[in-house]
C-alpha positions as CSV (number, residue, x, y, z in Angstrom):
1,M,-68.1,33.9,21.0
2,T,-65.2,34.4,23.4
3,A,-67.3,34.9,26.5
4,N,-70.8,35.7,27.7
5,V,-70.9,39.4,28.0
6,R,-73.7,41.9,27.2
7,S,-71.8,43.6,24.4
8,L,-68.6,45.2,23.3
9,G,-68.1,48.8,22.2
10,W,-65.5,50.5,20.0
11,L,-64.6,54.2,20.0
12,G,-62.6,55.4,17.0
13,T,-63.0,53.7,13.7
14,G,-60.0,54.9,11.7
15,R,-57.8,52.5,9.8
16,M,-56.6,50.7,13.0
17,G,-59.9,50.8,14.9
18,T,-61.7,49.3,11.9
19,A,-59.2,46.5,11.5
20,L,-59.3,45.6,15.2
21,A,-63.1,45.9,15.6
22,G,-63.4,43.8,12.4
23,R,-61.6,40.9,14.1
24,L,-64.1,40.9,17.0
25,L,-67.0,41.0,14.5
26,G,-65.3,38.1,12.6
27,A,-65.2,36.1,15.8
28,G,-69.0,36.5,16.2
29,E,-69.0,39.3,18.9
30,R,-71.7,41.9,19.0
31,V,-70.0,45.3,18.7
32,T,-71.4,48.8,19.0
33,V,-69.3,51.5,17.3
34,W,-68.9,55.3,17.5
35,N,-66.7,57.6,15.5
36,R,-66.4,61.4,15.5
37,T,-67.0,61.2,11.7
38,P,-70.0,58.9,11.5
39,A,-69.3,57.9,7.9
40,R,-66.1,56.1,8.9
41,T,-68.2,53.5,10.8
42,A,-69.8,52.3,7.5
43,P,-67.4,49.3,6.8
44,L,-68.0,47.9,10.3
45,V,-71.8,48.4,10.1
46,A,-71.6,46.5,6.8
47,A,-69.8,43.7,8.7
48,G,-72.6,43.6,11.4
49,A,-71.7,46.3,13.9
50,R,-74.3,48.7,15.3
51,A,-73.4,52.4,15.0
52,V,-74.6,55.0,17.5
53,P,-74.8,58.7,16.9
54,E,-73.6,59.8,20.4
55,I,-70.5,58.5,22.3
56,T,-72.7,57.9,25.3
57,G,-74.5,55.3,23.3
58,V,-71.5,53.0,23.9
59,G,-71.7,53.5,27.6
60,S,-73.9,50.5,28.3
61,C,-71.4,48.1,26.8
62,D,-69.6,45.8,29.2
63,I,-66.2,46.5,27.7
64,V,-65.3,49.5,25.5
65,F,-62.2,49.6,23.3
66,V,-60.7,52.9,22.2
67,T,-58.3,53.7,19.3
68,V,-57.5,57.4,18.9
69,S,-54.4,59.3,17.5
70,A,-53.3,61.4,20.5
71,S,-53.3,61.8,24.2
72,A,-55.7,64.7,24.2
73,D,-58.1,62.6,22.1
74,L,-58.1,59.8,24.6
75,E,-58.8,62.1,27.5
76,E,-61.6,63.8,25.5
77,V,-63.4,60.6,24.5
78,A,-63.0,59.0,27.9
79,A,-64.5,62.0,29.7
80,A,-67.4,62.1,27.3
81,L,-68.0,58.4,27.6
82,L,-67.9,58.5,31.4
83,A,-70.2,61.5,31.6
84,G,-73.1,59.5,30.1
85,P,-76.0,57.9,32.0
86,S,-74.4,54.4,31.7
87,R,-70.7,53.6,32.3
88,P,-68.9,50.6,30.9
89,G,-67.4,47.9,33.1
90,V,-63.9,48.3,31.5
91,I,-62.3,50.8,29.1
92,V,-59.5,49.2,27.1
93,D,-57.3,51.8,25.3
94,C,-55.4,50.4,22.3
95,S,-53.9,53.8,21.3
96,T,-50.3,54.9,21.6
97,V,-50.4,57.9,24.1
98,S,-48.4,59.2,27.0
99,A,-48.2,57.5,30.3
100,A,-49.3,60.8,32.0
101,A,-52.5,61.0,29.9
102,S,-53.1,57.3,30.5
103,A,-52.8,57.8,34.3
104,R,-55.3,60.6,34.2
105,V,-57.8,58.5,32.3
106,R,-57.2,55.6,34.7
107,A,-58.0,57.9,37.6
108,M,-61.1,59.3,35.8
109,A,-62.4,55.8,35.1
110,A,-61.8,54.7,38.7
111,E,-63.8,57.7,40.0
112,A,-66.6,56.7,37.7
113,G,-66.5,53.1,38.8
114,A,-65.0,51.7,35.6
115,G,-61.9,49.6,35.1
116,F,-59.1,50.7,32.8
117,L,-56.6,48.6,30.8
118,T,-53.9,50.0,28.5
119,A,-53.4,47.7,25.5
120,P,-51.4,49.3,22.7
121,V,-51.0,47.4,19.5
122,S,-47.9,46.6,17.4
123,G,-48.9,46.1,13.7
124,N,-50.4,48.2,11.0
125,P,-54.1,47.6,9.9
126,H,-53.0,45.0,7.3
127,V,-51.1,43.0,9.9
128,V,-54.0,43.3,12.4
129,A,-56.5,42.1,9.7
130,E,-54.3,39.1,9.0
131,G,-54.2,38.2,12.7
132,G,-50.5,39.0,13.1
133,A,-50.6,41.9,15.6
134,C,-49.0,41.9,19.1
135,I,-50.5,43.6,22.2
136,V,-48.8,44.7,25.4
137,A,-51.2,45.3,28.2
138,S,-50.9,46.8,31.7
139,G,-53.4,47.5,34.5
140,P,-54.8,45.5,37.4
141,V,-54.2,41.9,36.7
142,E,-57.9,41.0,37.4
143,T,-58.9,43.6,34.7
144,F,-56.4,42.0,32.3
145,S,-57.8,38.6,33.0
146,R,-61.3,39.8,32.3
147,V,-60.3,41.3,28.9
148,R,-57.8,38.7,27.9
149,P,-60.1,36.5,25.8
150,Y,-60.9,39.5,23.5
151,L,-57.2,40.5,23.3
152,D,-56.5,37.0,22.1
153,V,-58.9,37.6,19.2
154,L,-57.3,40.9,18.3
155,A,-53.7,39.7,18.4
156,R,-51.4,36.8,17.8
157,V,-49.3,37.7,20.9
158,V,-50.6,39.2,24.1
159,V,-48.1,40.2,26.9
160,Y,-48.9,41.5,30.3
161,A,-46.4,44.1,31.4
162,G,-47.5,45.3,34.8
163,P,-50.2,46.8,37.0
164,A,-50.0,50.5,35.9
165,E,-48.7,52.3,32.8
166,Q,-45.9,50.0,31.8
167,A,-47.5,49.1,28.5
168,R,-47.3,52.8,27.4
169,L,-43.5,52.9,27.7
170,V,-43.1,49.4,26.1
171,K,-45.0,50.6,23.0
172,L,-43.1,53.8,22.8
173,C,-39.8,51.9,23.0
174,H,-41.1,49.7,20.2
175,N,-41.9,52.6,18.0
176,L,-38.6,54.3,18.7
177,Y,-36.9,51.2,17.6
178,L,-39.1,50.9,14.5
179,G,-38.2,54.5,13.4
180,M,-34.5,53.9,14.1
181,M,-34.6,50.6,12.1
182,V,-36.3,52.3,9.1
183,Q,-33.8,55.1,9.1
184,A,-30.9,52.6,9.2
185,L,-32.5,50.6,6.4
186,V,-33.0,53.6,4.1
187,E,-29.4,54.8,4.7
188,V,-27.7,51.6,3.8
189,T,-30.1,51.1,0.8
190,S,-29.2,54.6,-0.5
191,L,-25.5,53.9,-0.1
192,A,-25.7,50.6,-2.1
193,E,-27.9,52.3,-4.7
194,K,-25.5,55.3,-5.0
195,G,-22.7,52.9,-5.6
196,G,-24.5,51.3,-8.6
197,T,-26.5,48.5,-7.1
198,D,-30.2,48.2,-8.0
199,R,-32.4,48.9,-5.0
200,A,-34.4,45.7,-5.5
201,A,-31.2,43.7,-5.8
202,F,-29.8,45.1,-2.6
203,L,-33.0,44.4,-0.7
204,E,-33.2,40.9,-2.1
205,F,-29.7,40.2,-0.8
206,L,-30.5,41.8,2.6
207,N,-33.7,39.7,3.0
208,G,-31.7,36.5,2.5
209,T,-29.2,37.3,5.3
210,V,-29.4,36.9,9.1
211,L,-30.3,40.6,9.2
212,A,-33.6,39.9,7.5
213,S,-37.0,40.4,9.2
214,D,-40.6,39.6,8.3
215,W,-41.4,43.3,8.4
216,V,-38.6,44.3,6.0
217,R,-39.6,41.5,3.6
218,K,-43.2,42.5,3.7
219,R,-42.4,46.2,3.1
220,T,-39.7,45.6,0.4
221,P,-42.1,45.9,-2.5
222,D,-43.3,49.3,-1.2
223,L,-39.7,50.5,-0.8
224,V,-38.7,49.3,-4.3
225,A,-41.8,50.9,-5.9
226,R,-41.6,54.0,-3.6
227,D,-45.2,53.5,-2.7
228,W,-45.9,55.6,0.3
229,T,-49.6,54.7,0.7
230,P,-50.0,55.2,4.5
231,T,-50.1,52.4,6.9
232,F,-48.5,54.6,9.7
233,T,-47.8,58.2,8.8
234,T,-44.6,60.2,9.3
235,E,-46.6,62.6,11.5
236,L,-47.8,59.8,13.8
237,L,-44.2,58.5,14.0
238,R,-43.1,62.0,15.0
239,K,-45.7,62.0,17.7
240,D,-44.4,58.8,19.2
241,F,-40.8,60.0,19.0
242,D,-41.9,63.2,20.9
243,L,-43.5,61.0,23.6
244,G,-40.6,58.5,23.7
245,L,-37.9,61.1,24.0
246,A,-39.9,62.9,26.7
247,A,-40.1,59.6,28.7
248,A,-36.4,59.2,28.2
249,R,-35.7,62.6,29.6
250,A,-37.9,61.9,32.6
251,L,-36.1,58.7,33.3
252,E,-32.6,60.2,32.6
253,V,-31.9,57.7,29.8
254,P,-29.8,59.0,26.9
255,L,-31.1,58.1,23.4
256,P,-28.7,59.7,21.0
257,V,-29.6,57.7,18.0
258,A,-33.3,58.2,18.6
259,A,-32.7,62.0,19.0
260,A,-31.0,62.1,15.6
261,V,-33.8,60.2,13.9
262,H,-36.3,62.5,15.5
263,Q,-34.8,65.4,13.6
264,L,-34.7,63.4,10.4
265,I,-38.4,62.7,10.8
266,Q,-39.0,66.4,11.3
267,S,-37.1,67.2,8.1
268,A,-39.2,64.7,6.2
269,I,-42.4,66.3,7.4
270,G,-41.0,69.7,6.6
271,T,-40.4,68.6,3.0
272,G,-44.0,67.5,2.4
273,L,-44.1,63.9,3.7
274,R,-46.3,64.5,6.7
275,D,-49.2,62.3,5.5
276,A,-47.1,59.7,3.7
277,D,-46.2,56.3,5.1
278,F,-43.2,56.6,7.4
279,L,-41.2,54.4,4.9
280,S,-41.0,57.6,2.9
281,L,-38.0,58.5,5.0
282,Y,-36.3,56.9,2.0
283,D,-37.3,60.0,-0.1
284,Q,-35.6,62.3,2.4
285,Q,-32.5,60.1,2.4
286,A,-32.5,59.9,-1.4
287,R,-32.7,63.7,-1.6
288,V,-29.7,64.3,0.6
289,A,-27.8,61.5,-1.1
290,A,-28.4,63.1,-4.5
291,L,-30.1,60.0,-5.9
292,D,-32.5,60.2,-8.8
293,S,-35.7,61.5,-7.3
294,E,-37.8,59.3,-9.5
295,G,-35.5,56.2,-9.3
């Protein structure tokens, strides 16, 4: 075990929450889990977790981690958790949400006598399970120090960004860059392909150059096969672009490339790719480039 605490809790056991909580269980920690759809806790229960039927059942845990999809979800589960008869010592939110929502939950936690740490994660569930995730955290440094041993179990790299909501903006910048990178990748791939080069051959070449990255190498088989099994959906990417561009407006930072990609993501959703992996931006690009839709 990483430390001598009473127990750990996890709220939200979707794909990401299951992968993250699974790492704590694999490290020998005792984890109590809750999910709005109880059946989704089954894989963690099979791995040794204890599931509770009510969110307040996690309140007696010393540290409670949260993974949800949207800002409103975070505020809802935090309010329900803190309304229970027992309050956790620290809430650690690993979701990607707005800084404003995060600040409201931080104030809510403080009023209830609980600490709050933001700790969004870079890495899809497969990367998390393999131990390759990265976490950026922000909040009071003493809260970060208390939680750090568990963050080190969850991720290969853990970075402290500041005392308040800095981690929220860092993660949004990361996801903006990810979306822009994928759009650039599918554009140049479609150009090479339209000119007569096999998609697999072009990506093999690209992956051998200084422009290569581990992420592109890992996702190349999916792009070649046009396998859009979701790791991170187009809809979730749009949510993060909404948040990132709103932050840019508030800070008066122009993001012309991100703004254009935002509209391309919207177009992909409008043509039926809402629930597909965001790498399916290739399908939208192939469509407008008049490439073989089955190629």
